[in-house]
FIKOLZA-1660 file (N, C-alpha, C; in steps of 0.1 Angstrom, whole numbers, plus 5000, padded with zeros to 4 digits):
% residues 187
   i   px   py   pz ch aa at
   1 2018 4210 2527  A  M  N
   1 2022 4208 2541  A  M CA
   1 2010 4210 2550  A  M  C
   2 2001 4220 2547  A  A  N
   2 1990 4223 2555  A  A CA
   2 1981 4211 2556  A  A  C
   3 1979 4204 2544  A  G  N
   3 1971 4192 2543  A  G CA
   3 1977 4181 2552  A  G  C
   4 1990 4180 2553  A  D  N
   4 1996 4170 2562  A  D CA
   4 1993 4173 2576  A  D  C
   5 1994 4186 2580  A  A  N
   5 1991 4190 2594  A  A CA
   5 1977 4187 2597  A  A  C
   6 1967 4190 2588  A  Q  N
   6 1953 4187 2591  A  Q CA
   6 1951 4172 2591  A  Q  C
   7 1957 4164 2583  A  A  N
   7 1956 4150 2583  A  A CA
   7 1961 4144 2596  A  A  C
   8 1973 4149 2601  A  T  N
   8 1978 4145 2614  A  T CA
   8 1969 4148 2625  A  T  C
   9 1964 4160 2625  A  Q  N
   9 1954 4164 2636  A  Q CA
   9 1942 4155 2636  A  Q  C
  10 1937 4152 2624  A  R  N
  10 1925 4144 2623  A  R CA
  10 1928 4130 2628  A  R  C
  11 1940 4124 2625  A  R  N
  11 1943 4111 2630  A  R CA
  11 1945 4111 2645  A  R  C
  12 1951 4122 2650  A  L  N
  12 1952 4123 2665  A  L CA
  12 1939 4124 2672  A  L  C
  13 1930 4132 2666  A  L  N
  13 1916 4133 2672  A  L CA
  13 1909 4120 2671  A  L  C
  14 1910 4113 2660  A  D  N
  14 1903 4100 2659  A  D CA
  14 1909 4090 2669  A  D  C
  15 1922 4089 2670  A  A  N
  15 1928 4080 2679  A  A CA
  15 1925 4084 2693  A  A  C
  16 1925 4096 2696  A  A  N
  16 1922 4101 2710  A  A CA
  16 1907 4098 2713  A  A  C
  17 1899 4099 2704  A  R  N
  17 1885 4096 2707  A  R CA
  17 1883 4081 2711  A  R  C
  18 1890 4072 2704  A  A  N
  18 1889 4058 2708  A  A CA
  18 1896 4056 2721  A  A  C
  19 1907 4062 2724  A  E  N
  19 1914 4060 2736  A  E CA
  19 1906 4066 2748  A  E  C
  20 1901 4078 2747  A  F  N
  20 1894 4084 2758  A  F CA
  20 1881 4077 2760  A  F  C
  21 1875 4072 2750  A  S  N
  21 1862 4064 2751  A  S CA
  21 1865 4052 2759  A  S  C
  22 1876 4045 2757  A  A  N
  22 1879 4032 2763  A  A CA
  22 1884 4034 2777  A  A  C
  23 1892 4045 2780  A  F  N
  23 1900 4046 2792  A  F CA
  23 1897 4058 2800  A  F  C
  24 1890 4068 2795  A  G  N
  24 1888 4080 2802  A  G CA
  24 1899 4089 2801  A  G  C
  25 1899 4101 2807  A  I  N
  25 1909 4111 2806  A  I CA
  25 1922 4106 2814  A  I  C
  26 1920 4102 2826  A  A  N
  26 1931 4098 2835  A  A CA
  26 1938 4085 2829  A  A  C
  27 1930 4076 2824  A  G  N
  27 1935 4063 2820  A  G CA
  27 1941 4063 2806  A  G  C
  28 1937 4074 2798  A  A  N
  28 1943 4075 2784  A  A CA
  28 1958 4077 2785  A  A  C
  29 1964 4072 2775  A  R  N
  29 1979 4074 2774  A  R CA
  29 1982 4080 2760  A  R  C
  30 1990 4091 2761  A  V  N
  30 1993 4098 2749  A  V CA
  30 2002 4090 2740  A  V  C
  31 2010 4081 2746  A  D  N
  31 2019 4072 2737  A  D CA
  31 2010 4063 2729  A  D  C
  32 1999 4058 2735  A  R  N
  32 1990 4049 2727  A  R CA
  32 1982 4057 2716  A  R  C
  33 1979 4069 2720  A  I  N
  33 1972 4078 2710  A  I CA
  33 1981 4081 2698  A  I  C
  34 1993 4085 2702  A  A  N
  34 2003 4088 2691  A  A CA
  34 2005 4076 2682  A  A  C
  35 2007 4064 2688  A  A  N
  35 2010 4052 2680  A  A CA
  35 1998 4049 2671  A  A  C
  36 1986 4050 2677  A  A  N
  36 1974 4047 2669  A  A CA
  36 1972 4056 2657  A  A  C
  37 1977 4069 2659  A  A  N
  37 1975 4079 2649  A  A CA
  37 1987 4079 2640  A  A  C
  38 1997 4070 2642  A  Q  N
  38 2009 4070 2634  A  Q CA
  38 2016 4083 2634  A  Q  C
  39 2017 4088 2647  A  S  N
  39 2023 4101 2649  A  S CA
  39 2033 4100 2661  A  S  C
  40 2035 4111 2668  A  N  N
  40 2043 4110 2680  A  N CA
  40 2037 4119 2691  A  N  C
  41 2042 4117 2703  A  K  N
  41 2036 4125 2714  A  K CA
  41 2039 4140 2712  A  K  C
  42 2050 4143 2707  A  A  N
  42 2053 4157 2705  A  A CA
  42 2042 4164 2696  A  A  C
  43 2037 4157 2687  A  Q  N
  43 2026 4163 2678  A  Q CA
  43 2014 4166 2686  A  Q  C
  44 2011 4157 2696  A  I  N
  44 1999 4159 2704  A  I CA
  44 2001 4173 2712  A  I  C
  45 2012 4174 2718  A  Y  N
  45 2015 4187 2725  A  Y CA
  45 2016 4199 2716  A  Y  C
  46 2021 4197 2704  A  H  N
  46 2022 4208 2695  A  H CA
  46 2008 4213 2691  A  H  C
  47 2000 4204 2687  A  Y  N
  47 1987 4207 2682  A  Y CA
  47 1976 4211 2692  A  Y  C
  48 1977 4204 2704  A  F  N
  48 1967 4205 2714  A  F CA
  48 1971 4210 2727  A  F  C
  49 1984 4210 2730  A  G  N
  49 1989 4216 2742  A  G CA
  49 1990 4207 2754  A  G  C
  50 1980 4198 2756  A  S  N
  50 1980 4189 2767  A  S CA
  50 1970 4177 2764  A  S  C
  51 1971 4167 2772  A  K  N
  51 1961 4156 2771  A  K CA
  51 1947 4161 2774  A  K  C
  52 1946 4170 2784  A  D  N
  52 1933 4175 2788  A  D CA
  52 1927 4184 2776  A  D  C
  53 1936 4191 2770  A  A  N
  53 1931 4200 2759  A  A CA
  53 1927 4191 2747  A  A  C
  54 1934 4180 2745  A  L  N
  54 1931 4170 2735  A  L CA
  54 1917 4164 2737  A  L  C
  55 1914 4160 2750  A  F  N
  55 1901 4156 2754  A  F CA
  55 1891 4166 2751  A  F  C
  56 1893 4179 2755  A  D  N
  56 1884 4189 2752  A  D CA
  56 1881 4191 2737  A  D  C
  57 1891 4189 2729  A  A  N
  57 1889 4190 2714  A  A CA
  57 1880 4178 2709  A  A  C
  58 1883 4167 2715  A  V  N
  58 1875 4155 2711  A  V CA
  58 1860 4157 2715  A  V  C
  59 1858 4161 2728  A  F  N
  59 1845 4162 2733  A  F CA
  59 1838 4174 2727  A  F  C
  60 1845 4184 2723  A  G  N
  60 1839 4195 2716  A  G CA
  60 1834 4191 2702  A  G  C
  61 1841 4182 2696  A  E  N
  61 1836 4177 2683  A  E CA
  61 1823 4169 2685  A  E  C
  62 1823 4161 2695  A  V  N
  62 1811 4153 2698  A  V CA
  62 1799 4162 2701  A  V  C
  63 1801 4172 2708  A  V  N
  63 1790 4182 2711  A  V CA
  63 1786 4188 2698  A  V  C
  64 1795 4193 2690  A  A  N
  64 1791 4200 2678  A  A CA
  64 1784 4190 2668  A  A  C
  65 1788 4178 2667  A  S  N
  65 1782 4169 2658  A  S CA
  65 1768 4165 2663  A  S  C
  66 1766 4164 2676  A  T  N
  66 1753 4161 2682  A  T CA
  66 1744 4173 2680  A  T  C
  67 1749 4185 2681  A  L  N
  67 1740 4197 2678  A  L CA
  67 1736 4197 2664  A  L  C
  68 1744 4193 2655  A  R  N
  68 1741 4193 2641  A  R CA
  68 1731 4182 2637  A  R  C
  69 1733 4170 2643  A  E  N
  69 1726 4158 2639  A  E CA
  69 1713 4156 2647  A  E  C
  70 1712 4162 2659  A  A  N
  70 1700 4161 2668  A  A CA
  70 1697 4175 2673  A  A  C
  71 1693 4185 2665  A  P  N
  71 1691 4198 2670  A  P CA
  71 1678 4198 2678  A  P  C
  72 1678 4207 2688  A  L  N
  72 1666 4208 2697  A  L CA
  72 1655 4215 2689  A  L  C
  73 1643 4209 2689  A  D  N
  73 1631 4215 2685  A  D CA
  73 1622 4216 2697  A  D  C
  74 1621 4228 2703  A  A  N
  74 1614 4229 2716  A  A CA
  74 1599 4226 2714  A  A  C
  75 1594 4227 2702  A  A  N
  75 1580 4224 2699  A  A CA
  75 1578 4208 2698  A  A  C
  76 1589 4201 2697  A  D  N
  76 1588 4186 2696  A  D CA
  76 1598 4180 2704  A  D  C
  77 1597 4181 2717  A  L  N
  77 1607 4175 2726  A  L CA
  77 1607 4159 2725  A  L  C
  78 1595 4153 2723  A  P  N
  78 1596 4138 2721  A  P CA
  78 1605 4134 2709  A  P  C
  79 1603 4142 2698  A  G  N
  79 1611 4140 2686  A  G CA
  79 1626 4142 2689  A  G  C
  80 1629 4153 2696  A  Y  N
  80 1643 4156 2700  A  Y CA
  80 1649 4144 2708  A  Y  C
  81 1641 4139 2718  A  A  N
  81 1646 4128 2726  A  A CA
  81 1648 4116 2717  A  A  C
  82 1640 4113 2707  A  G  N
  82 1642 4102 2698  A  G CA
  82 1654 4104 2690  A  G  C
  83 1657 4117 2685  A  S  N
  83 1669 4119 2678  A  S CA
  83 1682 4117 2686  A  S  C
  84 1681 4122 2699  A  L  N
  84 1692 4119 2708  A  L CA
  84 1695 4104 2710  A  L  C
  85 1684 4097 2712  A  F  N
  85 1685 4082 2713  A  F CA
  85 1692 4076 2701  A  F  C
  86 1688 4081 2689  A  D  N
  86 1694 4076 2677  A  D CA
  86 1709 4078 2677  A  D  C
  87 1713 4090 2681  A  R  N
  87 1727 4094 2682  A  R CA
  87 1735 4084 2691  A  R  C
  88 1729 4082 2703  A  Y  N
  88 1735 4073 2713  A  Y CA
  88 1736 4059 2708  A  Y  C
  89 1726 4055 2701  A  E  N
  89 1726 4041 2695  A  E CA
  89 1736 4040 2684  A  E  C
  90 1737 4050 2675  A  Q  N
  90 1746 4049 2664  A  Q CA
  90 1760 4051 2668  A  Q  C
  91 1763 4058 2679  A  D  N
  91 1777 4061 2682  A  D CA
  91 1778 4060 2698  A  D  C
  92 1781 4048 2702  A  P  N
  92 1782 4045 2717  A  P CA
  92 1793 4053 2723  A  P  C
  93 1803 4058 2715  A  D  N
  93 1814 4067 2721  A  D CA
  93 1808 4079 2728  A  D  C
  94 1797 4084 2723  A  I  N
  94 1791 4096 2728  A  I CA
  94 1788 4095 2743  A  I  C
  95 1781 4084 2746  A  S  N
  95 1778 4082 2760  A  S CA
  95 1790 4079 2769  A  S  C
  96 1799 4071 2763  A  R  N
  96 1811 4068 2771  A  R CA
  96 1819 4081 2774  A  R  C
  97 1821 4089 2764  A  L  N
  97 1829 4102 2765  A  L CA
  97 1821 4111 2775  A  L  C
  98 1808 4112 2774  A  A  N
  98 1801 4120 2783  A  A CA
  98 1802 4115 2798  A  A  C
  99 1802 4102 2799  A  T  N
  99 1803 4097 2813  A  T CA
  99 1817 4100 2818  A  T  C
 100 1827 4098 2810  A  W  N
 100 1841 4101 2815  A  W CA
 100 1842 4116 2818  A  W  C
 101 1836 4124 2810  A  Y  N
 101 1836 4138 2812  A  Y CA
 101 1830 4142 2826  A  Y  C
 102 1818 4136 2829  A  R  N
 102 1811 4139 2841  A  R CA
 102 1820 4133 2853  A  R  C
 103 1825 4121 2851  A  L  N
 103 1833 4115 2862  A  L CA
 103 1846 4122 2865  A  L  C
 104 1853 4126 2855  A  E  N
 104 1866 4132 2857  A  E CA
 104 1867 4147 2856  A  E  C
 105 1857 4153 2853  A  R  N
 105 1857 4168 2852  A  R CA
 105 1847 4175 2862  A  R  C
 106 1840 4167 2869  A  A  N
 106 1830 4173 2878  A  A CA
 106 1836 4183 2888  A  A  C
 107 1848 4181 2892  A  D  N
 107 1854 4190 2902  A  D CA
 107 1865 4198 2896  A  D  C
 108 1866 4198 2883  A  A  N
 108 1878 4204 2876  A  A CA
 108 1876 4220 2876  A  A  C
 109 1864 4224 2877  A  G  N
 109 1862 4239 2877  A  G CA
 109 1864 4245 2863  A  G  C
 110 1866 4237 2853  A  R  N
 110 1867 4241 2839  A  R CA
 110 1855 4237 2831  A  R  C
 111 1847 4246 2827  A  L  N
 111 1836 4242 2818  A  L CA
 111 1839 4244 2804  A  L  C
 112 1835 4235 2795  A  L  N
 112 1837 4236 2781  A  L CA
 112 1827 4246 2776  A  L  C
 113 1831 4256 2769  A  Q  N
 113 1822 4267 2764  A  Q CA
 113 1812 4261 2754  A  Q  C
 114 1816 4251 2746  A  A  N
 114 1806 4245 2737  A  A CA
 114 1795 4239 2744  A  A  C
 115 1797 4232 2755  A  V  N
 115 1787 4226 2763  A  V CA
 115 1778 4236 2769  A  V  C
 116 1784 4246 2776  A  V  N
 116 1777 4257 2782  A  V CA
 116 1768 4264 2772  A  V  C
 117 1773 4268 2761  A  S  N
 117 1765 4275 2751  A  S CA
 117 1753 4266 2746  A  S  C
 118 1756 4253 2744  A  S  N
 118 1746 4244 2740  A  S CA
 118 1734 4244 2749  A  S  C
 119 1737 4242 2762  A  Y  N
 119 1727 4241 2772  A  Y CA
 119 1719 4255 2773  A  Y  C
 120 1727 4266 2773  A  Q  N
 120 1720 4279 2774  A  Q CA
 120 1710 4281 2762  A  Q  C
 121 1714 4277 2750  A  G  N
 121 1706 4279 2739  A  G CA
 121 1693 4270 2740  A  G  C
 122 1695 4258 2745  A  K  N
 122 1684 4249 2746  A  K CA
 122 1674 4254 2757  A  K  C
 123 1679 4258 2768  A  I  N
 123 1671 4263 2779  A  I CA
 123 1663 4276 2774  A  I  C
 124 1670 4284 2767  A  A  N
 124 1663 4296 2762  A  A CA
 124 1652 4292 2752  A  A  C
 125 1654 4282 2744  A  A  N
 125 1644 4278 2734  A  A CA
 125 1632 4272 2742  A  A  C
 126 1635 4264 2752  A  I  N
 126 1624 4258 2760  A  I CA
 126 1616 4269 2767  A  I  C
 127 1623 4279 2773  A  T  N
 127 1617 4290 2779  A  T CA
 127 1607 4298 2770  A  T  C
 128 1612 4300 2758  A  R  N
 128 1604 4307 2748  A  R CA
 128 1591 4299 2745  A  R  C
 129 1593 4286 2743  A  A  N
 129 1582 4277 2740  A  A CA
 129 1572 4276 2751  A  A  C
 130 1577 4276 2764  A  Q  N
 130 1568 4277 2775  A  Q CA
 130 1560 4290 2775  A  Q  C
 131 1567 4301 2773  A  K  N
 131 1560 4314 2773  A  K CA
 131 1550 4315 2762  A  K  C
 132 1552 4308 2751  A  A  N
 132 1543 4309 2740  A  A CA
 132 1532 4299 2741  A  A  C
 133 1532 4291 2752  A  G  N
 133 1522 4281 2754  A  G CA
 133 1523 4268 2747  A  G  C
 134 1535 4266 2740  A  Q  N
 134 1538 4254 2733  A  Q CA
 134 1542 4242 2742  A  Q  C
 135 1547 4246 2753  A  L  N
 135 1551 4235 2763  A  L CA
 135 1545 4239 2777  A  L  C
 136 1541 4228 2784  A  P  N
 136 1536 4231 2798  A  P CA
 136 1547 4237 2807  A  P  C
 137 1543 4243 2817  A  T  N
 137 1552 4249 2827  A  T CA
 137 1553 4241 2840  A  T  C
 138 1550 4229 2839  A  T  N
 138 1551 4220 2850  A  T CA
 138 1565 4219 2856  A  T  C
 139 1575 4219 2847  A  F  N
 139 1589 4219 2851  A  F CA
 139 1595 4232 2846  A  F  C
 140 1605 4236 2854  A  R  N
 140 1613 4248 2849  A  R CA
 140 1621 4243 2836  A  R  C
 141 1624 4252 2828  A  P  N
 141 1631 4249 2815  A  P CA
 141 1643 4240 2817  A  P  C
 142 1652 4243 2826  A  E  N
 142 1664 4235 2828  A  E CA
 142 1661 4221 2834  A  E  C
 143 1650 4220 2842  A  D  N
 143 1646 4207 2847  A  D CA
 143 1640 4199 2836  A  D  C
 144 1632 4205 2827  A  L  N
 144 1626 4198 2816  A  L CA
 144 1637 4193 2807  A  L  C
 145 1647 4201 2804  A  L  N
 145 1658 4197 2795  A  L CA
 145 1665 4185 2801  A  L  C
 146 1668 4186 2814  A  A  N
 146 1675 4175 2821  A  A CA
 146 1667 4162 2819  A  A  C
 147 1655 4163 2822  A  L  N
 147 1646 4151 2821  A  L CA
 147 1646 4145 2807  A  L  C
 148 1645 4154 2797  A  V  N
 148 1645 4149 2783  A  V CA
 148 1659 4143 2779  A  V  C
 149 1670 4150 2782  A  V  N
 149 1683 4144 2779  A  V CA
 149 1686 4131 2785  A  V  C
 150 1682 4130 2798  A  H  N
 150 1685 4118 2805  A  H CA
 150 1676 4106 2801  A  H  C
 151 1664 4110 2798  A  T  N
 151 1655 4100 2793  A  T CA
 151 1660 4094 2779  A  T  C
 152 1665 4103 2771  A  A  N
 152 1670 4098 2758  A  A CA
 152 1682 4089 2760  A  A  C
 153 1690 4091 2771  A  A  N
 153 1702 4083 2774  A  A CA
 153 1699 4071 2783  A  A  C
 154 1686 4069 2786  A  L  N
 154 1682 4059 2796  A  L CA
 154 1689 4046 2793  A  L  C
 155 1688 4041 2781  A  W  N
 155 1693 4027 2779  A  W CA
 155 1708 4026 2779  A  W  C
 156 1715 4037 2778  A  T  N
 156 1730 4037 2778  A  T CA
 156 1735 4036 2792  A  T  C
 157 1727 4038 2802  A  A  N
 157 1731 4039 2816  A  A CA
 157 1728 4026 2824  A  A  C
 158 1722 4016 2817  A  L  N
 158 1718 4004 2824  A  L CA
 158 1730 3994 2826  A  L  C
 159 1730 3987 2837  A  N  N
 159 1740 3977 2838  A  N CA
 159 1738 3966 2828  A  N  C
 160 1748 3958 2825  A  P  N
 160 1747 3948 2814  A  P CA
 160 1736 3938 2816  A  P  C
 161 1734 3934 2829  A  E  N
 161 1724 3923 2832  A  E CA
 161 1710 3928 2828  A  E  C
 162 1707 3940 2832  A  F  N
 162 1693 3946 2828  A  F CA
 162 1693 3949 2814  A  F  C
 163 1703 3954 2808  A  S  N
 163 1704 3958 2794  A  S CA
 163 1701 3946 2786  A  S  C
 164 1706 3935 2789  A  D  N
 164 1704 3923 2781  A  D CA
 164 1689 3919 2781  A  D  C
 165 1682 3921 2792  A  V  N
 165 1668 3918 2793  A  V CA
 165 1660 3928 2784  A  V  C
 166 1664 3940 2784  A  V  N
 166 1656 3950 2777  A  V CA
 166 1659 3950 2762  A  V  C
 167 1672 3947 2758  A  R  N
 167 1676 3946 2744  A  R CA
 167 1668 3936 2736  A  R  C
 168 1663 3926 2742  A  K  N
 168 1656 3916 2735  A  K CA
 168 1643 3921 2728  A  K  C
 169 1638 3933 2733  A  H  N
 169 1626 3939 2728  A  H CA
 169 1630 3947 2715  A  H  C
 170 1642 3950 2713  A  G  N
 170 1647 3957 2701  A  G CA
 170 1648 3972 2702  A  G  C
 171 1656 3977 2692  A  R  N
 171 1659 3991 2692  A  R CA
 171 1646 4000 2690  A  R  C
 172 1637 3996 2681  A  A  N
 172 1625 4004 2679  A  A CA
 172 1617 4005 2692  A  A  C
 173 1616 3994 2699  A  H  N
 173 1609 3995 2712  A  H CA
 173 1615 4004 2722  A  H  C
 174 1628 4003 2723  A  R  N
 174 1635 4012 2732  A  R CA
 174 1634 4027 2728  A  R  C
 175 1634 4030 2716  A  R  N
 175 1633 4043 2711  A  R CA
 175 1619 4048 2714  A  R  C
 176 1609 4040 2711  A  Q  N
 176 1595 4044 2714  A  Q CA
 176 1592 4046 2729  A  Q  C
 177 1599 4039 2737  A  V  N
 177 1597 4041 2752  A  V CA
 177 1603 4055 2755  A  V  C
 178 1614 4059 2749  A  V  N
 178 1620 4072 2752  A  V CA
 178 1610 4083 2747  A  V  C
 179 1605 4082 2735  A  V  N
 179 1596 4092 2729  A  V CA
 179 1583 4093 2738  A  V  C
 180 1578 4081 2741  A  D  N
 180 1565 4081 2749  A  D CA
 180 1567 4087 2763  A  D  C
 181 1579 4084 2769  A  A  N
 181 1582 4089 2782  A  A CA
 181 1583 4104 2782  A  A  C
 182 1589 4110 2772  A  V  N
 182 1590 4124 2771  A  V CA
 182 1577 4130 2768  A  V  C
 183 1569 4124 2760  A  R  N
 183 1556 4129 2757  A  R CA
 183 1547 4129 2770  A  R  C
 184 1549 4119 2778  A  A  N
 184 1542 4119 2791  A  A CA
 184 1546 4130 2800  A  A  C
 185 1559 4134 2799  A  L  N
 185 1563 4145 2808  A  L CA
 185 1556 4158 2804  A  L  C
 186 1551 4159 2792  A  L  N
 186 1545 4171 2787  A  L CA
 186 1530 4172 2789  A  L  C
 187 1524 4162 2795  A  L  N
 187 1510 4162 2798  A  L CA
 187 1506 4171 2809  A  L  C
% end
């Protein structure tokens, strides 16, 4: 029975990820999530408590997988930016979910602890690297992190018309631009 519960939760999380990615938090419908997961709405509320809590669980998984697959190396911020770029390219849901999170949670007053902890750890690592002389102090640690993260996500934020122009140069070119831009920040 525990395996059934875990399998149901996994199906709900996977269906919710697709739904939230496509429609955001407000636009997502628990009935569509339940149907896609071959479950029912009651299971969503049983396992997660609310649609918002289900989104938090989905987004928390994205944060955790990104931390695992693209860990910060403060001594190699260009490489880190390249790894983030790879994650965004391999999994477009990451950028979509992050965008919905920013759009719909900006005024919510509820911060996800996984995200807060992630940024605190990264800022601390950059601070240590700056104090050790491994990174320039041109930018405050939090500013440098923001520049790196947003440079890595650069291509995900373009409108389709410009994106089509840039995509003709290929993925490797876009990745190299990200890495080179972050390297230039560190001069």
